[in-house]
N, C-alpha and C positions, 0 to 999 in steps of 0.2 A: 504494500500500500504506500503510495507516494503522498507528499503533502498536498498536491492538487486534488487527489481523490478524497483525501480526508477533509479538505476544505469544502468540497462539494457535498460530502456527507453532512458536515456541520451546517451548511446553508440549507439543505433540505430539512434537516431536523429543526432548525429554528423557524423555518416557514411553517412546518407542521405544528409546532408549539404555538405560534402566533395565530394560526387558523383555528386550532382547538380552543385557545383562550378567547378569541373573538366570539366564536359560536357559543361557548359556555357562558360568556358574559351576557350575550343577547338573550339566551334562553334560560338564564338563571340556574345553570347546572351546578354552580358552586353552592347554591343554597338548597336546591331541590334534590340533588344527588349527593348524599353526605360524604361519599368516598371519592368524589371526582378529583379532589386535589391530590390524591395519592398517585394516580398515574401521571398527573402533571408534574409533580415533584420528581418522580422517577425519570421522566423525560428531561426535566431540567438538570437533574444530576448526570444523566447520560450526556447531555450537551456539554455540561461543565467538565466532565471527565475527558471527553474527546477534545475539548478546547485546551485543557491542561496538557494533553499529549501533544497537540499541535504546537503549543507554545514551547514546551520542553524540547521539542525536536526541531528547533528553528534552523538547524543546519541540514539534517536529513532524518529520515524515519528509521534509522538503524538502531533504535533503542533496544537495549537488552532488558528482559524482565528481571527486575531485582526488587528486593524489599525497599530499598531507598527510593526507587522510582514509584512504586506503588504507594509508599508513604507520602511522597510529594503530591501525587495526583489526588489521593483521598484527602490530604490536608487542604489542598486548594478547594476542593468541592465542599469540605466541611466549613472552611472560613467563609466562603460565599453563601452557603446555605444558612449558617448561623447569622450572618449579616442580614440576610433577607428576613429571617425570623425576627430579628431585633427591629427591623423596619416595620414589619407587620404588627408586632406588639405595640410599638409606638403609635402607628397609624390607628390601630383599633382602639387603644386607650385614649388617645388625644382627640382624634377626629370622629371616629365612628361610635365612641362611647360603648364599646363591646368589652365584655370581660375576657381576661386572659385565660386561654385553655392550654394547660400544660401538656395534656395527652396529645393534642393536635400538633403542638410544636415539636414534641419528641418524634411523633409519627412523620412529620414533614422532613425532619433532619435524617431520620432513618431511610426514608425513600430517596432523599438526595444522595446519600451514601450508597444505597443499593444501585441507583443509576450510575454512579461513578464507578462502582465495582464492575458492573456490567460493561461499561465503556472499556475498562482494562481488558476484560476477557474478549470483548468484541475486537479490539485493536490487535491483540496478539494472536487471536484466531485468524484474522484476515492476513496479518503479516506473515504468518507461517504457511499460508496457502492451503490450509486445511479446508476441505470441502465436505460439509456435512450432508448436503442434499445432492444426490447425483441423479442425472437424467438417464433413464433406462432407454436404450435404443431397441426398438422392436423390429 
């Protein structure tokens, strides 16, 4: 996987997130479907994880899987995820006058990290050229 292909994947993913968020906002899915923010946080974590890989591989994508690299990627996802939750808490408390929900915040951070972890597996899966689904020729 080269940087151009990874960038195209990131672009497609962010467009998907924006479209889903637009539809969810217009149709009130965040309020009417109680679990809708979970896949959105997973997709956000996936985007952040792939973005961290793209940033860390500014010269080339010959990154080797190591605990240090995994730590950097997940730490980046965690910092941005926690920052978003702080913004959300401040917005809800100051502007929307909604109560703080600890379980929702922990769940959101968990799904951010799950998406970041999936990004690591996805990248190294594609980098090593492993093909999971094969086409049967008849």
